[in-house]
Each structure stands twice: as C-alpha cells, then as structure tokens.
N, C-alpha and C positions, 0 to 999 in steps of 0.2 A: 748433596741427596737433599738435605732440606729444602732449596730453593727450587727444587725440581717440582716438589711435594707442593710448595707454595702456589706455583705457578700452575700447576694442575689443578688444586683446589679453586684458585680464582679463575680458571675457565670453566671449570665445574658450574661454580654459580653462575658467570654469565651465560651459559648457555641455558641451563635452569630457568634462569630471569626470562630468556627470549623466546623459552618454550611459552613458558607461563603466561606470558605477555600474548603470543598468538591464541592461546586459549583461552584467555579471557578475553579477547576481541570477538573471537568466533561466538562466543558463548554471549556476548553483547547483540551482536548479530542477528544469533537465532533469536533473544528474549526481542530484539527489536520489529523483527519480521512477524512475532506471534503479536505484538501489541497494534500491527497493521492489518495482521487478520483481523484481531477482535474488532478493529473499528468498521473493516469493511463487513464482516458477519452483521454489526448493527444494522448497517445502512443496508444489507441484502433483506434483514427483516423487515425495515419500515416499508420496501417496496410494493409488499402485498397489500398490505394497506391501504396506501396510494392510489394500486390501482383499482381496489374496489372502491374509492371513493371516486374515483374519475367515472368508474363505471354508472355510478349514481347519476351522474349529471349531463356525462357523455359518452355513454356506453356505445354508439354507435361508431367511435372511432376505434373500432376491433383492431385496426391495423397497427396503430399507435401503440394500444396496451400489447397487443401481442408482441410488438419489437420489444417492448420493455421485458416483461417475463422471459423473454429468450435471452436478450441481454443479461439479464440477471441470472438465469439458471446456466449461462456460458462463463459468467464471472465466479461463481460459485463452484465451479470445479476446473478453472485454472489450478495448474501448477507451476510453482516457481515464480520469481518477480517479472520476468518478461512475457510470460504469457499471462498474468495478471494483472500488469499494465496496460495490456492490448485490451481484454475483456473489460477493464473498468473504463479504457477510453472509450470503447460501443456502448457501454453502459450510460455513460454521462451525454452521450449523444442521444440516446434513447430518452433518459430523463428531460433531458432539454425539449426535445417535442412533445414530452408529454406536459410540461411545464409551459408549451406555447400553447397548448390548448386553452388554459385559462384567459388568454387573451381573444380568443375565439368564443368562447363560452364565458360570459360575465356572470353565470348564476355559479359557475363552480367557484371564482373567488368568491360570491360570496356564502360558501359554504365553510364553517369555522373548521371544521377538522381539516381540509384540504389546506388551509393555511397554517393549521398548527404542524401537519405533517410537511409544509415545507419548511417552516423554521427550525423544524428537528432534521430535517436533510440538511440544512445547511449549516446546522451546528457539526453534525457528523461528518461534512464535506471538510470542517475544520480540522476535525480530528484525525481525519484521513491524511489530511495535509500535514500536520505535524508531526506525525508516527512516520511517515513518508522520508520528510526530510531529516526526521532524528536517525531511521533506517540508513539512509544513504550515509549519512555524516559517518556511524560505525562501519559501514561497508568501506567506504575511502579509506577511513586508518586502516581497516583489514586486510584489505588489498595492497596500501602501501608498506606497511609491514612487512607482507609476504614477499614483496619484489624489493626490499633493500638489503644491499648486503651489511653483514653476516647473516640475519634472521632467513633471508632468502633460500639458503642452504638447508637452514633446519626446517624451514617451511617444507619444501621439498620432501624434505627426507621422512617427513612425519604427516604428510598427505593433505598437506595446508593449502589447499587451491583459493583463487579469487572468486568472490561473489559479484553475481550480479546486481546492479543499481535496480531501484522500483522507479524506470524513468517513462515518462509518457513520449509517445513516437512523434505526436504533431500538435500543433498548435491548437486544432477543435478539440484535442484530447484534454490540452492544458487548461481550457477555459471552464472546464466542468459545466453542471447544471447553472443555467441560469434561474436565481429564486427572486419571484416579483412579487411584492406583496401589497401592491396598489389593486 
C-alpha cells in the first residue's frame, strides 16, 4: 500500500509539473503577443505624423497617402497573428511606396521632420522584428510541448491548443519598408 501511495504521489507531481509548464508557456506566449502589439501600436501612432509631413511637400500624391492610411487602419483592426501578419505586410508595402516619394521629391528629404520620422520608423521596425522573433520562439516551444507525449494528453484534456506563428507570407512583406537617409 505504501508503494502505491508513493507511485501515485510521483505521478501527481509529474502531472502538476506538466500542467504548470503548459500554463507557463501559454502565459509567455500571451505576453510576447502583447509586446508585439505594443511595438505595432507605436508604429501605427507614428504613421499619421509621417503622412502629414509628406502632405506638406508632396500633397498631390494623394493615392499613395490614402493607401498608407487605409493599410494602417486595416492593420490596427486585424485580429490574431495570421491576420495581423497579412495586414502588416500590406502596410509595409504602402510605407515602401511612401518612402519612394522621397526619391521623386528631393525637397521632402530636406525636411528634417521627415528624416527624423524615417529614423524612428526604422527603430520601431527593429523592435517589431525582435518582438516577433521572441513570440515565434515561445509559440514554437508551446506548440512542441502540446504535441509531445505525454504532455499532449494533458494539453488536450485542459484545452491547450497550438498557437499561430506571426509569419509574413511573401518575400515582399519580409523586406519591410526601405528607409533611405540620403
């Protein structure tokens, strides 16, 4: 009888440990997604200033400016990693077109606010990339844990399902906006 209680106690501690590791990884994934969300929000907040600066020097490029605003709004309303990645890819393409205007309008490059905003956006892009990399690493660990035996049995029992990676779909989206300070 004593051996039975010892074995039952060991199994209980192992199950508790597996469950806690699943919860710990799920919370880390939620936290990592919140970090991405903060970085994206900072970028979204910068875009209206960038658009206003461009309006001053190249306001007749209305189509490009409207595409940036529309892409920003779509990115802000995206739900979940897959939809957010798609919307952020569209936004990156629109921002790339906006920065291409600085090649067509040299007076735009001369505006100090524009180059400052480009620099800020470049820093934010790096922050988004780092947050995305961390999130994807946590999701990889979580998804692996939910699929390995015997943790997968416990994961299914308590409703732990795999998470989506925050991945970009095509090469154009992977490049992000180009920032040119010349």
